[in-house]
N, CA, C and O atoms as a Tripos MOL2 file, in Angstrom:
@<TRIPOS>MOLECULE
protein
  240   239    60     0     0
PROTEIN
NO_CHARGES

@<TRIPOS>ATOM
      1 N           0.8610   -1.1340   -0.0370 N.3       1 MET1
      2 CA          0.0940    0.2480    0.1370 C.3       1 MET1
      3 C           0.9500    1.3820    0.0910 C.2       1 MET1
      4 O           1.9590    1.5030    0.7850 O.2       1 MET1
      5 N           0.4530    2.3750   -0.8980 N.am      2 LYS2
      6 CA          1.3840    3.2160   -0.8230 C.3       2 LYS2
      7 C           0.9990    4.3690    0.1560 C.2       2 LYS2
      8 O          -0.1450    4.6790    0.4920 O.2       2 LYS2
      9 N           2.0610    4.8910    0.5130 N.am      3 GLY3
     10 CA          1.4790    6.2710    1.7020 C.3       3 GLY3
     11 C           0.8920    7.5560    1.0190 C.2       3 GLY3
     12 O           0.7410    7.7950   -0.1790 O.2       3 GLY3
     13 N           0.6070    8.3080    2.1160 N.am      4 ARG4
     14 CA         -0.1870    9.4120    1.7200 C.3       4 ARG4
     15 C           0.7220   10.4000    0.8500 C.2       4 ARG4
     16 O           0.3210   11.2550    0.0600 O.2       4 ARG4
     17 N           1.6440   10.1770    1.0840 N.am      5 TRP5
     18 CA          3.2270   11.5910    0.4850 C.3       5 TRP5
     19 C           3.8360   10.8050   -0.4190 C.2       5 TRP5
     20 O           4.0450    9.5920   -0.3890 O.2       5 TRP5
     21 N           4.1080   11.6410   -1.2480 N.am      6 ARG6
     22 CA          5.0920   11.2830   -2.4230 C.3       6 ARG6
     23 C           6.6830   11.3920   -1.4300 C.2       6 ARG6
     24 O           7.5500   10.5200   -1.3660 O.2       6 ARG6
     25 N           6.6790   12.3310   -0.9530 N.am      7 TYR7
     26 CA          7.7260   12.4250   -0.4180 C.3       7 TYR7
     27 C           7.9170   12.7070    1.3930 C.2       7 TYR7
     28 O           7.0520   13.5010    1.7620 O.2       7 TYR7
     29 N           8.6250   12.3480    2.2930 N.am      8 HIS8
     30 CA          8.4810   12.5690    3.5610 C.3       8 HIS8
     31 C           8.5540   14.0000    3.8660 C.2       8 HIS8
     32 O           9.3430   14.7340    3.2720 O.2       8 HIS8
     33 N           7.6250   14.4840    4.9220 N.am      9 PRO9
     34 CA          7.4650   15.9010    4.9690 C.3       9 PRO9
     35 C           8.5490   16.6860    5.7650 C.2       9 PRO9
     36 O           8.6390   17.9120    5.8370 O.2       9 PRO9
     37 N           9.2830   15.8430    6.2980 N.am     10 PHE10
     38 CA         10.4440   16.5820    6.7280 C.3      10 PHE10
     39 C          11.2670   16.7980    5.2470 C.2      10 PHE10
     40 O          11.6630   17.8810    4.8170 O.2      10 PHE10
     41 N          11.3590   15.9770    4.8400 N.am     11 TYR11
     42 CA         12.4550   16.1290    3.2370 C.3      11 TYR11
     43 C          12.0520   17.3820    2.6820 C.2      11 TYR11
     44 O          12.8090   18.2970    2.3570 O.2      11 TYR11
     45 N          10.6080   17.3550    2.5840 N.am     12 VAL12
     46 CA          9.9260   18.6530    1.6450 C.3      12 VAL12
     47 C          10.5240   19.9630    2.6100 C.2      12 VAL12
     48 O          10.8240   20.9550    1.9460 O.2      12 VAL12
     49 N          10.6790   20.0460    3.7470 N.am     13 LYS13
     50 CA         10.8510   21.1530    4.7340 C.3      13 LYS13
     51 C          12.1820   21.3280    4.4930 C.2      13 LYS13
     52 O          12.4300   22.5100    4.2520 O.2      13 LYS13
     53 N          13.3890   20.4190    4.4550 N.am     14 VAL14
     54 CA         14.5640   20.7400    4.2110 C.3      14 VAL14
     55 C          15.1060   21.0150    2.7780 C.2      14 VAL14
     56 O          16.1700   21.5700    2.5020 O.2      14 VAL14
     57 N          14.0750   20.4720    1.8280 N.am     15 ARG15
     58 CA         14.4050   20.8450    0.5640 C.3      15 ARG15
     59 C          14.1300   22.4670    0.2460 C.2      15 ARG15
     60 O          14.9400   23.1070   -0.4250 O.2      15 ARG15
     61 N          13.0170   23.0200    0.7420 N.am     16 TYR16
     62 CA         12.7540   24.5650    0.8060 C.3      16 TYR16
     63 C          13.3300   25.3510    1.3980 C.2      16 TYR16
     64 O          13.3930   26.5300    1.0520 O.2      16 TYR16
     65 N          14.0300   24.7400    2.7050 N.am     17 GLY17
     66 CA         14.5760   25.5970    3.3560 C.3      17 GLY17
     67 C          16.0450   25.8780    2.7130 C.2      17 GLY17
     68 O          16.6250   26.9510    2.8770 O.2      17 GLY17
     69 N          16.5730   24.8090    1.9730 N.am     18 ALA18
     70 CA         17.9200   24.8510    1.2670 C.3      18 ALA18
     71 C          18.0540   25.8490   -0.0700 C.2      18 ALA18
     72 O          19.0410   26.3570   -0.6010 O.2      18 ALA18
     73 N          16.4730   25.9110   -0.4130 N.am     19 LEU19
     74 CA         16.2130   26.3240   -1.5770 C.3      19 LEU19
     75 C          16.4810   28.1510   -1.3860 C.2      19 LEU19
     76 O          17.0650   28.9720   -2.0930 O.2      19 LEU19
     77 N          15.7490   28.2530   -0.0970 N.am     20 GLN20
     78 CA         15.8680   29.7450    0.5960 C.3      20 GLN20
     79 C          17.2920   30.1240    0.5730 C.2      20 GLN20
     80 O          17.5310   31.2290    0.0850 O.2      20 GLN20
     81 N          18.3030   29.4130    1.0120 N.am     21 LEU21
     82 CA         19.4200   29.6160    1.4720 C.3      21 LEU21
     83 C          20.4880   29.7460    0.3130 C.2      21 LEU21
     84 O          21.4990   30.4480    0.3380 O.2      21 LEU21
     85 N          20.0660   28.9490   -0.6740 N.am     22 ILE22
     86 CA         20.8450   28.8110   -1.8110 C.3      22 ILE22
     87 C          21.0650   30.1030   -2.5840 C.2      22 ILE22
     88 O          22.1080   30.5660   -3.0450 O.2      22 ILE22
     89 N          19.7960   30.5770   -2.6110 N.am     23 VAL23
     90 CA         19.7150   31.8390   -3.6930 C.3      23 VAL23
     91 C          20.4420   32.7160   -3.2010 C.2      23 VAL23
     92 O          20.9660   33.2950   -4.1520 O.2      23 VAL23
     93 N          20.8660   33.2610   -2.0170 N.am     24 PRO24
     94 CA         21.8490   34.1540   -1.5810 C.3      24 PRO24
     95 C          23.0800   33.8130   -1.7610 C.2      24 PRO24
     96 O          23.8530   34.5360   -2.3890 O.2      24 PRO24
     97 N          23.3820   32.8360   -1.3130 N.am     25 PHE25
     98 CA         24.7910   32.0610   -1.4050 C.3      25 PHE25
     99 C          25.2390   32.1600   -3.0300 C.2      25 PHE25
    100 O          26.3680   32.4210   -3.4450 O.2      25 PHE25
    101 N          24.3030   31.9400   -3.6520 N.am     26 ILE26
    102 CA         24.5880   31.8920   -5.3160 C.3      26 ILE26
    103 C          24.9200   33.6110   -5.5840 C.2      26 ILE26
    104 O          25.9800   33.9860   -6.0860 O.2      26 ILE26
    105 N          24.1640   34.2590   -5.2890 N.am     27 ILE27
    106 CA         24.4120   35.9100   -5.6100 C.3      27 ILE27
    107 C          25.5020   36.4030   -4.9850 C.2      27 ILE27
    108 O          26.1600   37.2850   -5.5370 O.2      27 ILE27
    109 N          25.8950   35.8550   -3.6050 N.am     28 PHE28
    110 CA         26.9390   36.5550   -3.1860 C.3      28 PHE28
    111 C          28.2620   35.9370   -3.9880 C.2      28 PHE28
    112 O          29.3250   36.4490   -4.3400 O.2      28 PHE28
    113 N          27.7690   34.7590   -4.0980 N.am     29 GLN29
    114 CA         29.2580   33.9170   -5.0500 C.3      29 GLN29
    115 C          29.5500   34.5740   -6.5080 C.2      29 GLN29
    116 O          30.6350   34.5900   -7.0890 O.2      29 GLN29
    117 N          28.4750   35.0430   -6.8960 N.am     30 PHE30
    118 CA         28.3730   35.6600   -8.4800 C.3      30 PHE30
    119 C          29.0980   36.8130   -8.2450 C.2      30 PHE30
    120 O          29.9700   37.0700   -9.0750 O.2      30 PHE30
    121 N          28.9650   37.4920   -7.4100 N.am     31 ILE31
    122 CA         29.3780   38.6810   -7.1980 C.3      31 ILE31
    123 C          31.0180   38.9180   -6.9910 C.2      31 ILE31
    124 O          31.7940   39.7180   -7.5140 O.2      31 ILE31
    125 N          31.2000   37.8560   -5.9850 N.am     32 ARG32
    126 CA         32.5880   37.4520   -5.5970 C.3      32 ARG32
    127 C          33.4070   37.0880   -6.7170 C.2      32 ARG32
    128 O          34.5840   37.4430   -6.6570 O.2      32 ARG32
    129 N          32.9760   36.3710   -7.8550 N.am     33 THR33
    130 CA         33.5490   35.9910   -8.9600 C.3      33 THR33
    131 C          33.8230   36.7310   -9.8840 C.2      33 THR33
    132 O          34.7390   36.6970  -10.7050 O.2      33 THR33
    133 N          32.8010   37.5750   -9.6950 N.am     34 LEU34
    134 CA         33.0780   39.1490  -10.5120 C.3      34 LEU34
    135 C          34.0920   39.9280  -10.0960 C.2      34 LEU34
    136 O          34.9040   40.3380  -10.9260 O.2      34 LEU34
    137 N          34.1820   40.1830   -9.0550 N.am     35 LEU35
    138 CA         35.3130   40.9880   -8.5250 C.3      35 LEU35
    139 C          36.7520   40.3650   -8.2160 C.2      35 LEU35
    140 O          37.8270   40.9650   -8.2280 O.2      35 LEU35
    141 N          36.5260   39.0890   -7.9520 N.am     36 PHE36
    142 CA         38.0590   38.1350   -7.7520 C.3      36 PHE36
    143 C          37.8720   36.7890   -7.9630 C.2      36 PHE36
    144 O          37.6550   35.8950   -7.1460 O.2      36 PHE36
    145 N          38.0060   36.7470   -9.4090 N.am     37 PRO37
    146 CA         37.8540   35.3040  -10.2840 C.3      37 PRO37
    147 C          38.8200   34.3220   -9.8540 C.2      37 PRO37
    148 O          39.8490   34.3760  -10.5260 O.2      37 PRO37
    149 N          38.8190   33.6560   -9.1690 N.am     38 THR38
    150 CA         39.5140   32.2930   -9.1010 C.3      38 THR38
    151 C          39.0840   31.0970   -9.6110 C.2      38 THR38
    152 O          37.9330   31.2750  -10.0110 O.2      38 THR38
    153 N          39.4420   29.9380   -9.8000 N.am     39 SER39
    154 CA         39.1540   28.5210  -10.2150 C.3      39 SER39
    155 C          38.2590   28.3100   -9.0460 C.2      39 SER39
    156 O          37.1130   27.9140   -9.2570 O.2      39 SER39
    157 N          38.6430   28.5200   -7.9130 N.am     40 PHE40
    158 CA         37.7230   27.9140   -6.5080 C.3      40 PHE40
    159 C          36.3970   28.7730   -6.5420 C.2      40 PHE40
    160 O          35.4260   28.1060   -6.1840 O.2      40 PHE40
    161 N          36.1200   30.0140   -6.8620 N.am     41 ASP41
    162 CA         35.3640   30.6910   -6.7130 C.3      41 ASP41
    163 C          34.1940   29.8840   -8.0930 C.2      41 ASP41
    164 O          33.1160   29.3230   -7.8950 O.2      41 ASP41
    165 N          34.8460   30.0860   -9.3070 N.am     42 VAL42
    166 CA         34.0330   29.5320  -10.7070 C.3      42 VAL42
    167 C          33.5630   28.1280  -10.2850 C.2      42 VAL42
    168 O          32.4360   27.7860  -10.6440 O.2      42 VAL42
    169 N          34.2670   27.3340   -9.6030 N.am     43 VAL43
    170 CA         33.5260   25.8210   -9.3420 C.3      43 VAL43
    171 C          32.6640   25.6890   -8.3670 C.2      43 VAL43
    172 O          31.8890   24.7360   -8.4490 O.2      43 VAL43
    173 N          32.5630   26.6370   -7.1510 N.am     44 LEU44
    174 CA         31.7780   27.0210   -6.2540 C.3      44 LEU44
    175 C          30.6250   27.3270   -6.9190 C.2      44 LEU44
    176 O          29.6270   26.6260   -6.7470 O.2      44 LEU44
    177 N          30.6100   28.3490   -7.7160 N.am     45 LEU45
    178 CA         29.3340   29.1200   -8.3900 C.3      45 LEU45
    179 C          28.3800   27.7900   -8.8300 C.2      45 LEU45
    180 O          27.2620   27.3990   -8.4920 O.2      45 LEU45
    181 N          29.5620   27.2360   -9.8950 N.am     46 THR46
    182 CA         28.8060   25.9390  -10.9860 C.3      46 THR46
    183 C          28.1370   24.8790   -9.9410 C.2      46 THR46
    184 O          27.1130   24.2710  -10.2540 O.2      46 THR46
    185 N          28.7590   24.7010   -8.7130 N.am     47 LEU47
    186 CA         28.1780   23.7300   -8.1550 C.3      47 LEU47
    187 C          26.8710   24.1850   -7.0600 C.2      47 LEU47
    188 O          26.0610   23.4280   -6.5250 O.2      47 LEU47
    189 N          26.9650   25.4770   -6.9560 N.am     48 LEU48
    190 CA         25.9840   25.6530   -6.1240 C.3      48 LEU48
    191 C          24.7790   26.0050   -7.2160 C.2      48 LEU48
    192 O          23.6570   25.6560   -6.8510 O.2      48 LEU48
    193 N          24.8550   26.5040   -8.2110 N.am     49 ALA49
    194 CA         23.8020   26.5200   -9.4400 C.3      49 ALA49
    195 C          23.3910   25.1080   -9.5930 C.2      49 ALA49
    196 O          22.2340   24.7640   -9.3500 O.2      49 ALA49
    197 N          24.2730   24.3060   -9.9750 N.am     50 LEU50
    198 CA         23.6250   22.7590  -10.3340 C.3      50 LEU50
    199 C          22.9260   22.2680   -9.4060 C.2      50 LEU50
    200 O          21.9650   21.5790   -9.7480 O.2      50 LEU50
    201 N          23.2170   22.4880   -7.8450 N.am     51 LEU51
    202 CA         22.6630   22.0410   -6.8440 C.3      51 LEU51
    203 C          21.1440   23.0010   -6.7750 C.2      51 LEU51
    204 O          20.0520   22.4880   -6.5300 O.2      51 LEU51
    205 N          21.2960   24.0540   -6.9700 N.am     52 TYR52
    206 CA         19.9530   24.7930   -7.2510 C.3      52 TYR52
    207 C          18.6550   24.1820   -8.2110 C.2      52 TYR52
    208 O          17.4600   24.0760   -7.9370 O.2      52 TYR52
    209 N          19.4820   23.8010   -9.5500 N.am     53 ALA53
    210 CA         18.6980   23.2660  -10.6750 C.3      53 ALA53
    211 C          18.3580   21.8460  -10.2240 C.2      53 ALA53
    212 O          17.2790   21.3460  -10.5400 O.2      53 ALA53
    213 N          19.1430   21.2750   -9.5860 N.am     54 ALA54
    214 CA         18.6840   19.7770   -9.5160 C.3      54 ALA54
    215 C          17.3390   19.7590   -8.4090 C.2      54 ALA54
    216 O          16.3880   18.9770   -8.4170 O.2      54 ALA54
    217 N          17.6060   20.8840   -7.4740 N.am     55 ILE55
    218 CA         16.6090   20.5170   -6.4720 C.3      55 ILE55
    219 C          14.9680   21.1480   -7.0460 C.2      55 ILE55
    220 O          13.9160   20.6530   -6.6410 O.2      55 ILE55
    221 N          15.0230   22.2270   -7.9700 N.am     56 LEU56
    222 CA         13.9030   22.7400   -8.7520 C.3      56 LEU56
    223 C          13.6070   21.6500   -9.7810 C.2      56 LEU56
    224 O          12.4240   21.4380  -10.0470 O.2      56 LEU56
    225 N          14.5610   20.9360  -10.3870 N.am     57 CYS57
    226 CA         13.8540   19.9120  -11.3480 C.3      57 CYS57
    227 C          13.4110   18.2580  -10.8700 C.2      57 CYS57
    228 O          13.0480   17.3660  -11.6380 O.2      57 CYS57
    229 N          13.5620   18.1740   -9.4080 N.am     58 ASP58
    230 CA         13.0150   17.4490   -8.5530 C.3      58 ASP58
    231 C          14.5180   16.1340   -8.8790 C.2      58 ASP58
    232 O          14.1460   14.9990   -8.5840 O.2      58 ASP58
    233 N          15.6040   16.1740   -9.2600 N.am     59 TRP59
    234 CA         16.7750   15.1740   -9.2200 C.3      59 TRP59
    235 C          17.0050   15.3110   -7.7140 C.2      59 TRP59
    236 O          17.9900   14.5800   -7.6100 O.2      59 TRP59
    237 N          16.7950   15.6910   -6.6540 N.am     60 ILE60
    238 CA         17.7280   15.1960   -5.4060 C.3      60 ILE60
    239 C          16.5240   15.0370   -4.8330 C.2      60 ILE60
    240 O          16.4410   14.6190   -3.6780 O.2      60 ILE60
@<TRIPOS>BOND
     1     1     2 1
     2     2     3 1
     3     3     4 2
     4     3     5 am
     5     5     6 1
     6     6     7 1
     7     7     8 2
     8     7     9 am
     9     9    10 1
    10    10    11 1
    11    11    12 2
    12    11    13 am
    13    13    14 1
    14    14    15 1
    15    15    16 2
    16    15    17 am
    17    17    18 1
    18    18    19 1
    19    19    20 2
    20    19    21 am
    21    21    22 1
    22    22    23 1
    23    23    24 2
    24    23    25 am
    25    25    26 1
    26    26    27 1
    27    27    28 2
    28    27    29 am
    29    29    30 1
    30    30    31 1
    31    31    32 2
    32    31    33 am
    33    33    34 1
    34    34    35 1
    35    35    36 2
    36    35    37 am
    37    37    38 1
    38    38    39 1
    39    39    40 2
    40    39    41 am
    41    41    42 1
    42    42    43 1
    43    43    44 2
    44    43    45 am
    45    45    46 1
    46    46    47 1
    47    47    48 2
    48    47    49 am
    49    49    50 1
    50    50    51 1
    51    51    52 2
    52    51    53 am
    53    53    54 1
    54    54    55 1
    55    55    56 2
    56    55    57 am
    57    57    58 1
    58    58    59 1
    59    59    60 2
    60    59    61 am
    61    61    62 1
    62    62    63 1
    63    63    64 2
    64    63    65 am
    65    65    66 1
    66    66    67 1
    67    67    68 2
    68    67    69 am
    69    69    70 1
    70    70    71 1
    71    71    72 2
    72    71    73 am
    73    73    74 1
    74    74    75 1
    75    75    76 2
    76    75    77 am
    77    77    78 1
    78    78    79 1
    79    79    80 2
    80    79    81 am
    81    81    82 1
    82    82    83 1
    83    83    84 2
    84    83    85 am
    85    85    86 1
    86    86    87 1
    87    87    88 2
    88    87    89 am
    89    89    90 1
    90    90    91 1
    91    91    92 2
    92    91    93 am
    93    93    94 1
    94    94    95 1
    95    95    96 2
    96    95    97 am
    97    97    98 1
    98    98    99 1
    99    99   100 2
   100    99   101 am
   101   101   102 1
   102   102   103 1
   103   103   104 2
   104   103   105 am
   105   105   106 1
   106   106   107 1
   107   107   108 2
   108   107   109 am
   109   109   110 1
   110   110   111 1
   111   111   112 2
   112   111   113 am
   113   113   114 1
   114   114   115 1
   115   115   116 2
   116   115   117 am
   117   117   118 1
   118   118   119 1
   119   119   120 2
   120   119   121 am
   121   121   122 1
   122   122   123 1
   123   123   124 2
   124   123   125 am
   125   125   126 1
   126   126   127 1
   127   127   128 2
   128   127   129 am
   129   129   130 1
   130   130   131 1
   131   131   132 2
   132   131   133 am
   133   133   134 1
   134   134   135 1
   135   135   136 2
   136   135   137 am
   137   137   138 1
   138   138   139 1
   139   139   140 2
   140   139   141 am
   141   141   142 1
   142   142   143 1
   143   143   144 2
   144   143   145 am
   145   145   146 1
   146   146   147 1
   147   147   148 2
   148   147   149 am
   149   149   150 1
   150   150   151 1
   151   151   152 2
   152   151   153 am
   153   153   154 1
   154   154   155 1
   155   155   156 2
   156   155   157 am
   157   157   158 1
   158   158   159 1
   159   159   160 2
   160   159   161 am
   161   161   162 1
   162   162   163 1
   163   163   164 2
   164   163   165 am
   165   165   166 1
   166   166   167 1
   167   167   168 2
   168   167   169 am
   169   169   170 1
   170   170   171 1
   171   171   172 2
   172   171   173 am
   173   173   174 1
   174   174   175 1
   175   175   176 2
   176   175   177 am
   177   177   178 1
   178   178   179 1
   179   179   180 2
   180   179   181 am
   181   181   182 1
   182   182   183 1
   183   183   184 2
   184   183   185 am
   185   185   186 1
   186   186   187 1
   187   187   188 2
   188   187   189 am
   189   189   190 1
   190   190   191 1
   191   191   192 2
   192   191   193 am
   193   193   194 1
   194   194   195 1
   195   195   196 2
   196   195   197 am
   197   197   198 1
   198   198   199 1
   199   199   200 2
   200   199   201 am
   201   201   202 1
   202   202   203 1
   203   203   204 2
   204   203   205 am
   205   205   206 1
   206   206   207 1
   207   207   208 2
   208   207   209 am
   209   209   210 1
   210   210   211 1
   211   211   212 2
   212   211   213 am
   213   213   214 1
   214   214   215 1
   215   215   216 2
   216   215   217 am
   217   217   218 1
   218   218   219 1
   219   219   220 2
   220   219   221 am
   221   221   222 1
   222   222   223 1
   223   223   224 2
   224   223   225 am
   225   225   226 1
   226   226   227 1
   227   227   228 2
   228   227   229 am
   229   229   230 1
   230   230   231 1
   231   231   232 2
   232   231   233 am
   233   233   234 1
   234   234   235 1
   235   235   236 2
   236   235   237 am
   237   237   238 1
   238   238   239 1
   239   239   240 2
@<TRIPOS>SUBSTRUCTURE
     1 MET1         2 RESIDUE 1 A MET
     2 LYS2         6 RESIDUE 1 A LYS
     3 GLY3        10 RESIDUE 1 A GLY
     4 ARG4        14 RESIDUE 1 A ARG
     5 TRP5        18 RESIDUE 1 A TRP
     6 ARG6        22 RESIDUE 1 A ARG
     7 TYR7        26 RESIDUE 1 A TYR
     8 HIS8        30 RESIDUE 1 A HIS
     9 PRO9        34 RESIDUE 1 A PRO
    10 PHE10       38 RESIDUE 1 A PHE
    11 TYR11       42 RESIDUE 1 A TYR
    12 VAL12       46 RESIDUE 1 A VAL
    13 LYS13       50 RESIDUE 1 A LYS
    14 VAL14       54 RESIDUE 1 A VAL
    15 ARG15       58 RESIDUE 1 A ARG
    16 TYR16       62 RESIDUE 1 A TYR
    17 GLY17       66 RESIDUE 1 A GLY
    18 ALA18       70 RESIDUE 1 A ALA
    19 LEU19       74 RESIDUE 1 A LEU
    20 GLN20       78 RESIDUE 1 A GLN
    21 LEU21       82 RESIDUE 1 A LEU
    22 ILE22       86 RESIDUE 1 A ILE
    23 VAL23       90 RESIDUE 1 A VAL
    24 PRO24       94 RESIDUE 1 A PRO
    25 PHE25       98 RESIDUE 1 A PHE
    26 ILE26      102 RESIDUE 1 A ILE
    27 ILE27      106 RESIDUE 1 A ILE
    28 PHE28      110 RESIDUE 1 A PHE
    29 GLN29      114 RESIDUE 1 A GLN
    30 PHE30      118 RESIDUE 1 A PHE
    31 ILE31      122 RESIDUE 1 A ILE
    32 ARG32      126 RESIDUE 1 A ARG
    33 THR33      130 RESIDUE 1 A THR
    34 LEU34      134 RESIDUE 1 A LEU
    35 LEU35      138 RESIDUE 1 A LEU
    36 PHE36      142 RESIDUE 1 A PHE
    37 PRO37      146 RESIDUE 1 A PRO
    38 THR38      150 RESIDUE 1 A THR
    39 SER39      154 RESIDUE 1 A SER
    40 PHE40      158 RESIDUE 1 A PHE
    41 ASP41      162 RESIDUE 1 A ASP
    42 VAL42      166 RESIDUE 1 A VAL
    43 VAL43      170 RESIDUE 1 A VAL
    44 LEU44      174 RESIDUE 1 A LEU
    45 LEU45      178 RESIDUE 1 A LEU
    46 THR46      182 RESIDUE 1 A THR
    47 LEU47      186 RESIDUE 1 A LEU
    48 LEU48      190 RESIDUE 1 A LEU
    49 ALA49      194 RESIDUE 1 A ALA
    50 LEU50      198 RESIDUE 1 A LEU
    51 LEU51      202 RESIDUE 1 A LEU
    52 TYR52      206 RESIDUE 1 A TYR
    53 ALA53      210 RESIDUE 1 A ALA
    54 ALA54      214 RESIDUE 1 A ALA
    55 ILE55      218 RESIDUE 1 A ILE
    56 LEU56      222 RESIDUE 1 A LEU
    57 CYS57      226 RESIDUE 1 A CYS
    58 ASP58      230 RESIDUE 1 A ASP
    59 TRP59      234 RESIDUE 1 A TRP
    60 ILE60      238 RESIDUE 1 A ILE
């Protein structure tokens, strides 16, 4: 028998909380990458953007 929810309610709360935290980090990292472009900044910005896209597309 299937459960009532597709996802556990705690998972949904954590996911939406992560979305709210990732957006300011992406903005900050983008500004930092424009001002002080290092390889680490570019890689971190790419990982944050991919994580954000994965959460939005329900890949995670």
